[in-house]
Every structure is written in structure tokens, then in C-alpha cells.
KOLGU-924790 format. One line per 3 residues: number of its first residue (from 1); for each residue x, y, z of C-alpha. Coordinates in steps of 0.25 Angstrom, whole numbers. Layout:
% residues N
NUM = X Y Z ~ ...
This chain:
% residues 604
1 = -1 0 0 ~ 5 13 -4 ~ 5 26 5
4 = -5 32 -6 ~ -14 20 -5 ~ -12 20 12
7 = -16 36 10 ~ -29 32 2 ~ -34 23 11
10 = -32 30 23 ~ -40 41 18 ~ -50 30 15
13 = -51 25 27 ~ -52 39 35 ~ -62 45 25
16 = -71 31 26 ~ -70 34 42 ~ -74 48 41
19 = -85 45 33 ~ -91 35 43 ~ -88 43 55
22 = -96 53 51 ~ -87 64 57 ~ -84 72 45
25 = -92 77 32 ~ -91 67 21 ~ -87 79 12
28 = -77 83 21 ~ -71 69 22 ~ -70 68 6
31 = -62 81 6 ~ -53 76 17 ~ -51 63 9
34 = -47 73 -4 ~ -39 82 4 ~ -31 69 11
37 = -28 64 -3 ~ -22 76 -8 ~ -14 80 5
40 = -9 64 3 ~ -4 66 -11 ~ -12 53 -14
43 = -20 61 -25 ~ -17 76 -32 ~ -25 87 -32
46 = -31 85 -44 ~ -37 71 -43 ~ -42 74 -29
49 = -51 86 -34 ~ -55 77 -46 ~ -66 72 -39
52 = -73 87 -38 ~ -74 86 -54 ~ -77 72 -55
55 = -89 68 -64 ~ -96 62 -50 ~ -96 76 -45
58 = -100 83 -55 ~ -111 75 -59 ~ -117 74 -45
61 = -118 89 -43 ~ -124 90 -56 ~ -134 79 -52
64 = -135 88 -38 ~ -142 99 -45 ~ -151 90 -54
67 = -156 85 -43 ~ -160 98 -37 ~ -166 101 -49
70 = -175 91 -49 ~ -177 94 -33 ~ -181 107 -34
73 = -191 104 -47 ~ -198 94 -39 ~ -195 83 -48
76 = -190 73 -36 ~ -201 78 -28 ~ -210 75 -38
79 = -207 63 -39 ~ -208 61 -23 ~ -222 65 -23
82 = -228 57 -32 ~ -226 46 -23 ~ -236 49 -14
85 = -246 47 -25 ~ -242 33 -28 ~ -240 28 -15
88 = -255 29 -9 ~ -251 25 5 ~ -247 12 0
91 = -235 7 10 ~ -227 -1 -1 ~ -229 9 -13
94 = -223 19 -4 ~ -211 10 -1 ~ -210 7 -16
97 = -211 20 -21 ~ -202 27 -11 ~ -191 19 -14
100 = -193 14 -28 ~ -193 30 -33 ~ -183 37 -23
103 = -174 25 -28 ~ -176 28 -44 ~ -176 45 -43
106 = -161 42 -34 ~ -157 38 -47 ~ -159 50 -54
109 = -158 61 -43 ~ -150 63 -29 ~ -154 53 -20
112 = -157 62 -7 ~ -165 71 -18 ~ -173 59 -20
115 = -176 55 -6 ~ -178 67 0 ~ -190 71 -8
118 = -195 57 -5 ~ -194 57 11 ~ -205 68 12
121 = -214 61 2 ~ -211 47 11 ~ -214 54 25
124 = -227 59 20 ~ -232 46 15 ~ -228 39 26
127 = -234 47 35 ~ -247 46 27 ~ -246 30 27
130 = -242 30 41 ~ -230 22 36 ~ -216 24 44
133 = -206 31 36 ~ -194 23 39 ~ -201 13 30
136 = -198 22 19 ~ -188 32 17 ~ -176 23 19
139 = -180 14 11 ~ -181 27 0 ~ -167 32 4
142 = -160 17 2 ~ -169 16 -14 ~ -165 30 -18
145 = -150 26 -16 ~ -150 13 -23 ~ -159 22 -33
148 = -147 28 -35 ~ -140 17 -44 ~ -150 19 -54
151 = -141 28 -62 ~ -128 35 -61 ~ -133 48 -56
154 = -141 41 -44 ~ -130 45 -34 ~ -118 51 -31
157 = -109 40 -30 ~ -113 34 -43 ~ -107 47 -50
160 = -94 44 -41 ~ -92 30 -46 ~ -96 34 -61
163 = -85 44 -59 ~ -74 35 -53 ~ -78 24 -62
166 = -76 34 -74 ~ -63 36 -70 ~ -57 23 -67
169 = -64 16 -79 ~ -68 26 -89 ~ -81 23 -88
172 = -92 26 -79 ~ -107 21 -77 ~ -118 24 -86
175 = -130 33 -81 ~ -139 19 -80 ~ -128 9 -79
178 = -131 4 -65 ~ -147 8 -66 ~ -148 -8 -65
181 = -142 -8 -52 ~ -150 3 -45 ~ -162 -3 -51
184 = -160 -16 -43 ~ -155 -9 -32 ~ -168 -1 -31
187 = -178 -14 -33 ~ -170 -21 -23 ~ -170 -11 -13
190 = -184 -9 -15 ~ -188 -24 -12 ~ -179 -25 0
193 = -187 -12 6 ~ -200 -19 3 ~ -195 -32 7
196 = -185 -30 19 ~ -180 -15 21 ~ -193 -8 27
199 = -194 -19 36 ~ -180 -15 42 ~ -185 -1 44
202 = -191 7 57 ~ -207 7 54 ~ -213 4 69
205 = -214 20 70 ~ -214 32 60 ~ -200 38 58
208 = -199 51 66 ~ -206 64 59 ~ -195 71 50
211 = -188 82 56 ~ -190 98 54 ~ -180 107 50
214 = -173 111 63 ~ -177 124 71 ~ -190 124 64
217 = -203 128 72 ~ -216 122 74 ~ -224 133 65
220 = -237 127 67 ~ -235 128 83 ~ -232 143 81
223 = -245 145 75 ~ -251 137 86 ~ -256 126 73
226 = -250 115 82 ~ -259 103 81 ~ -268 111 74
229 = -261 111 58 ~ -260 99 50 ~ -258 95 37
232 = -267 83 29 ~ -259 76 17 ~ -270 71 6
235 = -264 57 0 ~ -274 49 -7 ~ -274 34 -6
238 = -279 34 -22 ~ -289 47 -26 ~ -295 48 -12
241 = -294 63 -13 ~ -293 67 -26 ~ -307 75 -28
244 = -310 78 -13 ~ -313 93 -9 ~ -308 97 6
247 = -321 99 8 ~ -323 84 7 ~ -313 80 17
250 = -322 89 28 ~ -308 97 35 ~ -318 105 41
253 = -327 95 47 ~ -316 88 52 ~ -310 100 61
256 = -299 103 51 ~ -297 117 45 ~ -288 116 32
259 = -279 128 31 ~ -271 122 17 ~ -269 112 7
262 = -255 110 1 ~ -257 101 -12 ~ -245 92 -17
265 = -236 98 -7 ~ -234 111 -17 ~ -247 119 -19
268 = -255 126 -8 ~ -270 125 -10 ~ -281 134 -5
271 = -290 125 -1 ~ -307 126 0 ~ -317 116 1
274 = -317 113 -13 ~ -303 111 -15 ~ -300 97 -19
277 = -290 89 -11 ~ -278 81 -19 ~ -268 71 -15
280 = -255 75 -7 ~ -262 87 -2 ~ -260 94 11
283 = -271 99 20 ~ -266 109 31 ~ -278 108 41
286 = -281 115 55 ~ -286 106 66 ~ -284 97 77
289 = -273 87 75 ~ -283 76 79 ~ -293 81 69
292 = -283 82 57 ~ -278 66 61 ~ -293 62 61
295 = -296 68 48 ~ -283 62 40 ~ -287 48 47
298 = -302 48 41 ~ -296 51 26 ~ -287 42 19
301 = -282 52 10 ~ -276 61 20 ~ -264 61 30
304 = -262 68 43 ~ -248 75 41 ~ -247 83 54
307 = -245 97 56 ~ -236 105 45 ~ -223 107 47
310 = -211 116 44 ~ -199 111 35 ~ -198 97 38
313 = -183 89 34 ~ -194 78 28 ~ -208 85 27
316 = -220 76 28 ~ -230 87 23 ~ -229 93 11
319 = -231 108 16 ~ -225 117 27 ~ -226 128 37
322 = -218 141 36 ~ -218 154 43 ~ -217 168 37
325 = -217 181 44 ~ -221 195 39 ~ -209 205 42
328 = -210 220 44 ~ -213 229 33 ~ -219 218 25
331 = -229 220 14 ~ -237 208 19 ~ -241 217 33
334 = -255 220 33 ~ -258 210 22 ~ -268 197 24
337 = -259 183 24 ~ -269 180 14 ~ -266 192 5
340 = -250 187 6 ~ -255 177 -5 ~ -246 167 -1
343 = -253 155 -5 ~ -254 160 -19 ~ -241 166 -21
346 = -233 154 -13 ~ -241 143 -10 ~ -241 144 5
349 = -251 147 15 ~ -251 156 30 ~ -260 146 39
352 = -256 156 52 ~ -249 169 56 ~ -241 173 69
355 = -245 186 75 ~ -240 192 89 ~ -237 180 96
358 = -249 171 92 ~ -254 164 79 ~ -265 165 71
361 = -271 154 63 ~ -286 159 59 ~ -290 168 48
364 = -275 169 44 ~ -277 173 30 ~ -283 187 33
367 = -273 191 43 ~ -266 203 41 ~ -251 202 42
370 = -243 209 52 ~ -228 211 55 ~ -221 200 60
373 = -234 190 58 ~ -229 176 53 ~ -237 166 46
376 = -237 152 45 ~ -238 147 31 ~ -240 133 25
379 = -239 128 11 ~ -233 116 3 ~ -218 114 7
382 = -212 118 -8 ~ -221 132 -7 ~ -217 134 8
385 = -202 133 4 ~ -202 141 -6 ~ -211 153 1
388 = -203 165 0 ~ -213 177 2 ~ -204 188 0
391 = -205 199 6 ~ -219 199 12 ~ -216 187 22
394 = -205 181 29 ~ -201 167 31 ~ -200 165 45
397 = -199 150 44 ~ -194 146 31 ~ -197 132 26
400 = -186 125 18 ~ -181 125 5 ~ -191 121 -6
403 = -187 106 -9 ~ -194 109 -23 ~ -194 122 -31
406 = -209 126 -34 ~ -205 134 -46 ~ -197 125 -51
409 = -206 113 -51 ~ -210 115 -66 ~ -196 114 -69
412 = -197 99 -63 ~ -197 93 -78 ~ -187 99 -82
415 = -178 96 -71 ~ -181 82 -75 ~ -178 83 -88
418 = -163 87 -85 ~ -162 75 -75 ~ -167 66 -86
421 = -158 74 -97 ~ -146 71 -86 ~ -149 56 -85
424 = -150 54 -100 ~ -138 61 -105 ~ -130 54 -94
427 = -136 41 -98 ~ -134 42 -112 ~ -120 45 -111
430 = -122 60 -116 ~ -113 65 -105 ~ -107 62 -93
433 = -116 62 -80 ~ -107 72 -74 ~ -109 82 -87
436 = -125 77 -87 ~ -127 81 -73 ~ -121 93 -75
439 = -130 99 -86 ~ -142 95 -79 ~ -136 104 -68
442 = -135 115 -77 ~ -147 111 -82 ~ -156 112 -71
445 = -149 126 -67 ~ -152 132 -82 ~ -166 128 -81
448 = -168 135 -67 ~ -170 124 -59 ~ -157 124 -50
451 = -153 138 -49 ~ -138 140 -51 ~ -136 144 -36
454 = -142 131 -33 ~ -133 122 -39 ~ -121 123 -29
457 = -133 121 -18 ~ -138 110 -23 ~ -125 102 -27
460 = -121 93 -14 ~ -107 99 -13 ~ -104 89 -1
463 = -107 78 -10 ~ -97 83 -20 ~ -86 86 -11
466 = -89 72 -5 ~ -86 66 -17 ~ -76 75 -23
469 = -67 73 -12 ~ -67 59 -11 ~ -65 56 -26
472 = -50 59 -24 ~ -50 46 -14 ~ -56 38 -25
475 = -44 44 -34 ~ -36 40 -24 ~ -39 25 -21
478 = -36 23 -37 ~ -24 31 -37 ~ -16 25 -26
481 = -20 11 -28 ~ -29 10 -16 ~ -40 5 -24
484 = -32 -5 -30 ~ -28 -10 -15 ~ -42 -8 -10
487 = -46 -18 -22 ~ -34 -27 -21 ~ -37 -30 -8
490 = -52 -32 -9 ~ -49 -41 -20 ~ -39 -49 -13
493 = -51 -52 -3 ~ -63 -56 -12 ~ -57 -55 -25
496 = -57 -71 -26 ~ -73 -70 -25 ~ -73 -62 -38
499 = -78 -48 -42 ~ -92 -50 -37 ~ -85 -51 -23
502 = -78 -38 -25 ~ -90 -31 -30 ~ -97 -36 -18
505 = -84 -31 -10 ~ -84 -16 -15 ~ -100 -16 -16
508 = -99 -19 1 ~ -89 -9 4 ~ -96 2 -3
511 = -108 -1 4 ~ -102 -2 17 ~ -96 12 15
514 = -107 19 8 ~ -114 17 23 ~ -106 29 30
517 = -101 37 19 ~ -106 44 7 ~ -108 34 -6
520 = -100 44 -16 ~ -88 43 -6 ~ -89 28 -6
523 = -91 28 -20 ~ -78 36 -22 ~ -70 27 -12
526 = -76 13 -18 ~ -77 14 -33 ~ -62 15 -35
529 = -60 3 -26 ~ -71 -4 -35 ~ -66 -2 -48
532 = -52 -6 -43 ~ -57 -18 -36 ~ -64 -21 -51
535 = -52 -18 -59 ~ -42 -28 -50 ~ -52 -39 -52
538 = -53 -35 -67 ~ -68 -33 -66 ~ -76 -21 -71
541 = -78 -10 -63 ~ -90 -5 -66 ~ -98 -16 -58
544 = -90 -12 -45 ~ -93 3 -47 ~ -108 0 -48
547 = -106 -8 -35 ~ -101 4 -28 ~ -111 14 -33
550 = -122 3 -29 ~ -115 0 -15 ~ -114 16 -12
553 = -128 18 -13 ~ -132 8 -3 ~ -131 18 9
556 = -142 11 17 ~ -137 7 30 ~ -131 20 36
559 = -139 35 32 ~ -125 42 30 ~ -118 36 16
562 = -131 43 9 ~ -140 55 13 ~ -152 48 7
565 = -153 37 19 ~ -149 48 29 ~ -161 56 22
568 = -171 47 28 ~ -165 46 41 ~ -173 54 49
571 = -187 54 42 ~ -186 40 43 ~ -181 38 56
574 = -172 29 54 ~ -158 25 63 ~ -146 19 59
577 = -151 4 61 ~ -163 6 51 ~ -153 10 40
580 = -144 -2 43 ~ -155 -12 44 ~ -162 -7 30
583 = -149 -4 23 ~ -142 -18 26 ~ -153 -26 18
586 = -153 -15 6 ~ -136 -15 6 ~ -136 -30 4
589 = -146 -28 -5 ~ -138 -18 -13 ~ -126 -28 -12
592 = -134 -38 -18 ~ -136 -30 -31 ~ -123 -26 -31
595 = -117 -41 -31 ~ -131 -47 -39 ~ -133 -36 -50
598 = -120 -28 -53 ~ -111 -40 -58 ~ -122 -43 -68
601 = -124 -30 -74 ~ -107 -28 -74 ~ -99 -39 -75
604 = -88 -39 -65
């Protein structure tokens, strides 16, 4: 063993220890690796910084901008919202749709973006069906991870492996080259979830309510509406409410007053007795809690959602509360609340106001505004987060940033077309995926979907720094002969059992490493080792590279290797043992697919 190999292996072991300990941020670890390799003269600075200009880093940055365009125009959210219409209170359908659809979607858009839009939909459906969300959320996140194997752009580590394979062999992967493996993984995962996995997840009681954004206040309590203001969600089993008017429900007879109606989570309706109620409407009612609960129980199509909330990390409701104040010298002073035209101009409604240390809840629309008045505002979440009343009012309690831009929704088909163009261009080999991704990102800016100043915000620089900083470690493993040494040791130990045994060993090692480490970092470490092991056995390195891609997507047994499992940790109420119990069997299935399918598609 040479001194250079010893240095590289020492850097590798120390970096792995830091990743596991969690004491240092992953992107900082990557920069420590880069600096260590330069200072030890193992690689020169030009090689060390080449990772930041690699095809993988450029492609990932471009795809992040494209993903932001799909989110802002509502393409991803629209897909998630259709699930409620498909599921119709059927548990098996709930589980099937919320695993298969995110799995397929994550092959083309950012996994976390796909998963984050499904979380509130799942929470709302689980509340309606009285199903523990813990039975659905982790299966959704895990199938989304496996669905990333459907295409080359499904995950950042796919592009990392492709870039290294291209540098080492001169050829990379086709856009859909390993799609059959991805399909097999998603199908196998769904079967596992239905037959075994869901029984391993907690479900004796519903998981805890989603956490509110820190330091928020209970606005309903401030305005004297605690235990008096509630939301009822219309979700018909078939077409139970398609032609029913509000008056036919008998809200007033039941002792409930209707304050507002939110349609489809997007539009505030000014209801009257003849207003037709539609599927996915939300009714804001005033009355006693037990009265509202009994009313919901007496109608199959209505679910009691509880009181309206301020912004939540994972909101169950499609609407939110906010608070505005009348500032000094405002032109709103002396105006009646109804004359502010908030429903017409902004799609939100004032439901109470606060003046001189006391709230007012009756005859609200006729109240004349005074300096310092506070207004309790209610409306669809998208409208509320875009609520900017200019100089008349100041937002005292500001809702979160809008997930979907209302004025960009009309450009959703254009955003989808740009993604399709990127996919087709890369699939037919018109241009490399990096060039197509950048072209797609530029198109998103030129058509006004993603403003130029937003480009620098939506790119996850920590991921790019992690990949760029770890990249020289992969280069050093090759240039110093460290990868050869590891490959020779691996072959000496199990090479007598043939290439399949080495493929299995590489896969197991990558799968174990990706539990506590970011999968892109594992891909950078394992791909040179896998390629060298294949070449030493005079085998095709492509199946070994595919095995690394698949194994790095199996971050199931701990919530730290990828943001998707971590995203569902709190809303699902999961503990470490839940990830291990559920993920162990799924990881075994991943290994079976690798060993059983990959050698049939690529000769070893």
C-alpha cells in the first residue's frame, strides 16, 4: 500500500465516521474531504474542483429549476389533488394510489417535491376515513425513493453514477436504460406493502397532529372563537352531494351558522341558500363543537375537520387563518369592512375584528374601520399566502409562502411541455441530459414561470456542494489505485463465487452505507469501486453501476440517508424502530431484484 492510498483510505474512513456521527453537516464534510485531498497533494486543485463543473452537478441544478416550475404552476399539486376523487373512502385504493402515483411521479420530478404535496392530501384522507396516517406515509416515501430508478433523472445519485461511468468507460446510461428495474422495484414494493409492510407499521392509534409553525398563535382563541369555529369537508363516496343546495343540508336547523365556503382549496365562494355544494368543498361554520361533530356524523359525505388553523408544516385543511391590522393614516379608516372588497380582490374574507381589547364577531361586514383594528381573515391557503393588501392593511400574522402561484396556474401546460421536451430530448440522444436540463431551466425563466432572481433560491446549493466536494474522493480512489485495492480485496474474498457474488457484495455495501449517509455521497464512493471490481473480473461495469444506483435508493431503515423518509417522520409519528422494521424487508426485496433481474438485463 502506497502513502497516497493510505491517505485516501484514511480520508474515506474519517468522512464516513463524520457522516454517521451527525456532528458535522454533510456539505461541510464534503469540503473537508476536498481540502484534505488538495493539501495532501493526492490530487491537484484542477482535478479537485472539476466536480463542480461535472455533468451531474449541472444537470441536477437545471432539474431543480424545472422542478420549481412544475411546483409553482401547480402541476404536481394537481396530480396529488386528483387522488381524493379516485380513492372514494376505500382503504386499499388509498394505499395503492398513494404508493404507485408518487413512485411514478418521482421518476420525473424531485422526490421531495413529489412527496411533500402528497403528505397533506394523505393526512386529510386519513382523517376522513379514520385511518392512521402512519400506515400510508412511510410506504409513500419509500415507493417514491424506488420510483427514482425509473429514469436517469429520477435522483441526483443516478446522475452522479452516470457521470462517473461516462468518465471511466466513455459511455453513460440512456434515459430509460434501467426503467425495467425501476418498474420491477415499484411493483415489488407495492406487493410487499400490501402483504407485509403495512402490518409492521404503528397503527393502534392515530399519529400526532401536524406541528404548527413555531411561535404561532391561536387566532381563533384571540377572537373569542375557540371551540366555536369549525371546518366541515365535503368528500362524497360517489355523487352524494353533486346537486344538493346548502339549504338542503339543514345547517341552521342543526344550530350551525355558515361563515364561508372554500371550493377545491382555491376559491372563496359567497354562499347563499341556493348555492350548490360540490365535492371537495370546505364549509366554515359557527356553533358548538359537539353540534358540528353530530352534524358531520349524520351525513356520509361530510367529515368534521376541527377548527381552522394558522399555517402548519403539513396542513390537513385547504384553508387558513391570518390576521391583518389597520395602520395609521390608512385609507381604510372609516370604510366598512365589506367595502374593502377582499373577497372580490383577494379571495379571502374577514370573519371577526378586534378593537380596544375585545373581539367582535357579529355584523362584521358592516363595521366601520378605525386605526389599530385587527381583522381575522379566512380563505383558501393559496389565496391567503398570496394576500398582499398593499397600503390599506398590514399583515400582522403573515401566512407562509404560497406553494403554488395563483397567477402561474395558466402556465401549467407550458411547464409540463418543457419537462416533456427535456425528457424526449435526452431520451432520443438529441443532447446530453445536462444540456437538456439547462435548456429546460432557461425555458422556465424565459416564459416567466421561474423569475431569474428565484433561480438562485430554488437551487439546493448544499446538495451541489456535497456532490462537488465529494467528487475528488471518487477521482482519488481511481487515480491512486485505492479502488483497485478495494476491488482486489473484494475479489480475493468472494471472487471465487463468480461475478454475481461480487455484484451482491457491492450492492449490500452500498445499501448499508446509504442508510446514514447522503446517497449521492455513497454513489461517489461506491461507483469507482464497483467499476474497478467489474474490470478486474473482466465483466461489463454497467450492471455493477446499475446495482449502485438501485442500492443507493434504498434509504429505508433510517430517516437520515434521504429527505423523503425524514419528511414523514413527524406527521407519521414514526420512531427509529419503525423505519428498521419496515425498511429491513423492503431492503431485502431490493437486493433480490438486483441479484435476480440485473444479470438478466446486462451480461456480467
